[in-house]
N, C-alpha and C positions, 0 to 999 in steps of 0.2 A: 447898397446893392439890394435888388429884389431877391427874396427867397420864395421858393414855391411853397405854398400852403398845402394842407393835406389833400385838397382837391385841385391841385395845380395842373398845368398842361401835361406834365410827365405821367400823371395818373391815367390819362386817356390813351396812352400807348397800348396798342392792341397787337398781341402776338399772332392772333388768328389772321388779322389783316395783312401783317407782314409776311406770314408764311404762305398765304394765298398768292400774294404778289411774287414771292420768291419761287414758288412752284411754276408760275407762268414763265418767269425769266430763265428758269433752269432748263427750259426746252431748247434753248439756242446756244450754239457755239458762236461766240461773237468775236471773230477775228476782224481786225480793223479794216474797214473799207470793203467788206464783203456784203453780198445781198442778204445773207442771213443776219448779219449785224443790223442792217437797216430795218429789216422786218422786226427785230427786237426793239429797236428805237421807236417804231410805230406804236408798239404796245405801251412803251413808257410815255410817249406823247399823249396817248389817249387817257392813260391813268392820271397824269398830272392835270390834264384839262378837267377830268372828273372831280379832282380835288379843288377846283376853282381857280387854278393858276392861268395866267396869260402865257401861252406857250409858243415858242419858235423852234422849229427844227431846221437848223442850218446845215449847209454842206460846204466843205472847203477842201482845197488840195493839201495833201499830207504825204510826206516821204516815208513809206511804210515798208517793212521787211517781214515777210511771212516765211518762216522756215518750213521746209518739207522734210524729206527723209534724210537722216544722217547715218553714216556708217563708219565703223571702226573695225579693222582687222589687225591681228597681231600674228606675224609669221603665217598668214593665211587663215587663221582662226577668226571667225566672225563673232564680234561682241555685240551685246545690246547697247545701243547708243542713240543719242539725239544730236542734232545740230541746233544753232541758235540764230535768233533775229540779228541781222546785220553781219553774220558770218559771210565770208567770201564763199561763193559756190565752188565746188570742185568735183571732178570725176575721179580724182585719186591723187592725194598728196602723200608721199611716202618718205620715211626716214627713221633713223633711230632717235627717239625723243631725248631731250635734255630736261632733267628733273630740276625744277626751280622752287620746290617746296610750295608755300602758299602764294608765291608770286608777288611778294612785297618789293619795295624799292631795294632793300638790302639783299634780297634773293637774286635780283637782277644785276646788282653792282659788280663791275669788273669782269663781266662775262661776255664773250663774243657769241651771240645767239642768232646772228644773221642767218636766215634761211632755215632755221631749225624748227622742229615741232616741239613745243614746250609741254611738259607734263606738270600739271599744276593741281595742288590740293584745293578742294572746295569748289563752290559754284563759279560759273563764268560770270564775271562782273565787268562793268565799264573800266574800273581801275586796272584790273589785270590785262584787259584788252588794250588799254592805252599804253601800258608798259611794254607789252609785246609788240605793239606798233612801233614805238620809239626804238625798240631793240632790233627792229628789222626781221623779226621772226616770221615764219611762213604759216605756222599752225599752232593751235592751242588744244590740248587734250586735258579736260578737267576730270578730276576724280571726285565723285559725289561722296558725301559723308555717310551715305547708307545705300540701300539698293534702289532708291527712287531717284529719278533723273529730273531735275528742275529746269523748266523752260526759262530762258533768260534773254534779255536784250543787251547786246554788247556795246551799243553806241554810247559814247560819252559826250557827244554833241547834243546840247539841250534843244529839243524841238527840231523843226525842219532845218537842215543845214543850209546856210548861205553859201554862195559859190566859193568864198574865200576859205570855208571850212571843209571843202570836199577832200582835201589832202589830209585831213585829220580824222576821217571816218575809219572804222575798223578795217584792217588790211589782212587779216589772218583767216584761215579756215579753222572753224571752232567746233568741237564736239565734246560731249560729256559721256562718261561711262560710270558704272557702279563702283562702290568702294572696293568690292572684292576684285573686280576686273582691273581697275586702275591700280590697286595695291599690288597685284601680281606683276604688272609692268614695272612698277617702282622697285619691287623686290628683285626682279631680274636685273635691273640696272645696277642695284647695290651689289649684286653678286659678280658684276663685271661682264654680264652678258650683253648682247647687242640685239634686242628685240626689234624687228622691223615692223613699224606701225604704218598703216595706210588710213587716211581720213577721206571720206566722201561727204559732200553736203549739197543738198538741193535747197536753194534759197531764192525766193521771189522778192526782189527789192526794187521799188520804183514809186512813182507818184500815183496816188489813188484819191478819189473823192471819199471823204469820210464825214460822217454825221456828227452833229453837236447839238444837244438839246438845251435850251434856255427856258426856264419856267420862273415866273416872277409874280409877286404881289407887292405893290408899293404900299408904303405907309400913307398917312393922310397927306403929306407933302410929297407929291408924286416924283419930283426931281430931287428929293432930299437924300440923305445917306441911306445905304442899304448894307445888309450883311450878305456875303457870298458863301453859300454852302456848295461844295463840289465833291465829285468823286468820278472815277472812270467807270465806263459801262462796258468797254471791250474786255475780253477775257482770253486766258489760255484755256483751251478745252471748254468745258461747261462753266467753269469758274464760279461755282455757286456761293462759296464764301468770299473769294476774291474775284469779282467784287460785288456779286449778287446780293449778299447779305447787307453790305453797305448801301447799295442802291435801295433795298427794301427799307432800311433804317432812314435814309434820306427822305423817301416818299412818305413814310409814316410821320416823321418829324414835320414835314411840310403840311400834312393833313391836320395834325393836332394843333399846330401853331396857328394855322389859318382860322381855326374855329374861335380863336381869341384875338383876332386881328385888331379889334378895337383898342386894345391896350398897347399896340406897337407904337414906338417912337421912330422906328427905322423900318425900311422895307426889307424883304427877303427875296433873294435871287438864288435859284439853284441851277447849276450847270453840270451836265453829264457828258463826260469827254469820251471820245475815241482816241486811238493813237497813243494810249498810255503804255501798253505792253509791247506794241509793235512799231512805235514811232518815237520813242523816248520823249513822251509828254508833248507830242505834236499838237494835240487839240487845245490844251490849256495854254500853250505857248502862243499859238495862232491867235487865240482869244485875247490874251494879254496884249499882244502887239497891236491887234486891230482895234482894241477898245481902251487903249492906254489913257487917253484924256479923260474919259468918263470914269474909269476905275480910279484914277488919281484924284478926281474931284469928289467922288461919291462913295467909294467902297470903304467901309469902316473897319472890317475885319473879314478874314477868310477862315471858314471852318471846313477842314479837309476830312473826308470820311472814307475809311478803307477797312475792309475785312472785319466786320462786326460779328459777335456772337458765335465764335467757333466753339466746337465741343472741347471741354476741358480748359477753356480760356478764362482762368480765374485771376490773372494778374492785371490789375488796373492802376497800380500805384505809379507807374511810369508813363502814363498817357502824356504825349508830348505837347508842348506849347511854347511859343516864343515867350520870353520872360514877361513882357507886358500883359500877356493873357494867362499866365500861370495861375493867378488867383482865381480867374473864372473857371479854369479846368479843375482846380483843387476843390472849389465849392461844389461843383457839379458831381465830381467823383465821390467826395465825402458824403454829400446829401443823399445820393441815390444808391450808394453801395456800402456806406459805412466803412470805407477804406481810406486810411490816411494817404493823401496824395503826395508823392515825392517829386514827380515830374521828371522830364528829360528834355534835352534840347531838340528842337525840330531839326531833322536831318535834311540833307539836300537830295530829296527824292520825291516820288509820289505827287507829281503835278504841282509842286511848290513853285509855280511860275510867276509869282506876283511880288517877289522880294525886291526886285528893282524898282517897282512902283512905290514900294514902301508900305505895303499892306501887311499888318500883323496877322499871324496864322496860328492855328491850334489844331490838335488832334491828328488825323490819319487813323491808324489803328488805335482803338480805345482799350481793348483787352488783348492779352497775349497768353501764351502757354507758360505755366510757372516753372516747368522743369526742362526747358529747352537747353541743350548743351551750350556752353560758353562759346564754342567755335561756330555755332549756327549763325547764318547771316541775319536771320530774323527769328521771331518767336511766334510765328503764325500757324505752325503745325506742319507735320511731315508731308501732308498732302498738297501744300502750297505750290502752285505752278506745275501741277501734275494732273493726269487724267482722273485722279482719285478725288478731286475737289468737287464733290457731289452733295446732294441734299443732306445725306447723313452726316456731313461735317459741320452742320449748323445746329446749335442747341437753341430751341425757341426761348427758353428762359434766359439764356445768356444774351440773346438778341434783344429781348425786351429790356433787360438791364442796361445794355450798352446804349440802346436808343433813348432810354430815360435820361442817361447822362448827356447825350447829344441834345435832347430837348431842353434840359435844364440850362445848359450852357448857352444855347441859342436864345432862350427866353430872356436871360440876363442881357445879352447883346442887343436884343430887339427892344427891350422895355426899360432898362435902367435909365434914370433921368440923365445922368452923366455917363457917357460911354466908358465901360470899365477897363480902361487901359492904364496899367501901372508903369509909367515911365520913370518913376523913382527907382523901381526895381531894375529897370533896364540900365539906368545910369550906374547903379551899384555894381552890376556885372562888368561894366566898362571900367569902373574904378579898380575893381579887383585885377584887371589886366594891366591898367596903366601904372598903378602904384609901384609894383616891383620893377617895371621898366624904367620909371623915373629914378628909382634908387640905383639901378645898375648903370644907367647911362650918365647920371649926374650932369655935369656941365658939358658933356660931349654932345648932347642933343637935347633940344628943348621939349621935353615931355611934361614938365611941370605945368606949363600953360594949359595943356590938354586936361590935366588933372583938375585944375581950377574951373575950367569950363564944364567938365562933367559934374563937379560938385554943384555948380550953379544950376545945371539942368535938373539934377536930383532934387534940390531944394525948391525949385520952381514947380516941378511936378507934384511935390508934396503939398505945396500951397494950393494948386489947382484942385487936388483931390479933397482938401479940407475946406475949400472955399464955399461961399454961399451965393455966388454970383449966378449969372445966366447959365443954365445947364447946356443950352444949345451952343453958346459961345465956347464953353469949356470943352464940350465934345469936339467941336470943330478944331480947337487948339490942339487937342490930343491927337486927332487925325493928322493934322499938319506936322506935329512933332514926329509921328510915325514915319511920314514920308521922308524925313531927314535921317532918322536913326536906323530904320530897318535895312536900307541898302548897305550901310557900312558894317553892319553886323552879319547879315545873312546873304549878301549878294556881291561880296568882294568890292563894294563901293560902286558897282556898275548900276546905272539907272535905266538905260534903254537897251540893254543887251542881257544875255543870260550866260552866266559862267557855266563851265562844263558840269556834267553830272558826276562829279567827283567830290570826295570829302573836302569841306572847307572848315578851317578852324573857327573858334568863337571870335567874334569881332574880326572877321577876315581881313578887313581893310587895314588892320594893324600889322599884318604880317611883315611888311618891309621894315618896320621899326623893330620887331622881334629879331629879324635877321641881322639888323645892325647891332643890336645888343649882344648877339652871339659871336660877333667878329672880334678879332684881336684889335684893341685900340691902336690907331695910327697906321694900321696895315693897309696895303692896297685894296684888300677885300673890303675893309671897312669904308674906304673912300668910295669904292664902286657902290656899295650898298647904301651909302648915305644919299646918293642921288635919288633913289626911289623912296627912301625913308622920308625925305622932305616932302615929296608929293603926297605920300600917305598921311603925313602930319597935316598938311594943308587941307586935304580932302576931309579928314575927320574934324578938324577945327571948323570948317565951313558947315558941316552937318550939325555940330553941337551949337554953333551960333544960330542956325536956322531953327533948331528945336527950342532953344532958349527964347528966341524972339516970339515964337508961336505961344509958348507957355506964359511968358510975361504979358502978352496981349490979352490973355484970359483973366 
């Protein structure tokens, strides 16, 4: 692996350059599909051209939901409130709310909630909206964890909805109130009172033209592999940290890496998305669908960039990466911050629209708040998704630090002779899932064969990593193995479609086999579950055989 020397690319990162760009971007509220957002994209287009990149500003249709005013009254008393993207609009939905705690599956279980307004602890999320939809609820009233109200997108349909998914879009009127106001409603219900709540929501949902900027510098072989760096450009309010700081970091990484382009073995493509906040990742999903063939053939890795350099953001140990890229993340974090990297699993969010294609991914947020409460949905700061996300929420020194990590990781991906993908580690995580399943199912279901295949993939990946053969062929083999392994780990086994924006378990394609293992042997439930377990087993076996063939060929 390449290590940055004392005068390596990361040393060229300029805080002054990033803050100058950030001050420019902080002038615009970038709601998806608006004229103001397009004006902001024009600045980005000009700056990336100044940095020497080939630039394309695209425009495409996206299904966007922009929330307007939201209102909540309790027995006629007006509360401070907001509504949410993809809420149903309403001039007044009234009722005594039903308290469902945090809105988990267990909180909904066994309750008739049809037509009710649900009182839910915590932020409005796709998961709670989906449960409310299935329960037939009419409304959602969320209780913030503090006095700040976080803008959120309710849709769990990933990207633009196909016609067949229209019936799965959010169907409730949704609002959020502060911890104090929501807690008073909760306490009144606990005392046996019947507070009458009314929700109003102004929401503009429909098709809009949205921009998408592509900036690229190829390596010596113009049609060869490239690294994709991406981040969303649209914002809630001014969104200076989310996602202005990340955009500034991306631009700076692009600038300093381009200065050493002669050492690149792979090209670099940057994409700046709209529709992240207001279209459930519509921009990156559109791009993935429209460019599937090229991305499958040429994209070696995806570096996602979100919310860099926040004030007080001193926690870098858990910067996320798919297992095959965790070593790249660890070396970058360790080298640039002297912080031992523990890592975490990539979550199903933040424009991770390329799992079906089989593109390994890393990062998103690089640094987080160290003292965020365990109940917080993320650790990006209390100002996240609020009007308070302004220039004073970005620390220039932290932004430089995070961007150095970004540059270090990208430099490795661009210049290492063999693409630094550790599929032996990938196979080890699969074996950790398969081995206890094989022990539990025994002769009831053939998991042992999957264990053998995973062990062979692990050993073949180690051989490629230790080999002295053609590095181009080895890199191509590792990319091909990714195409087989990533979808069954991170995309529910789907290749040409996008699972919902809901949590997925590790090695999600294994879930039917896990469900079979949890059933009573010989029961009707076990027989029903075995149907899908066989399909899951076959899907995973095919992926392992494809990965093995790729690695053996190298």
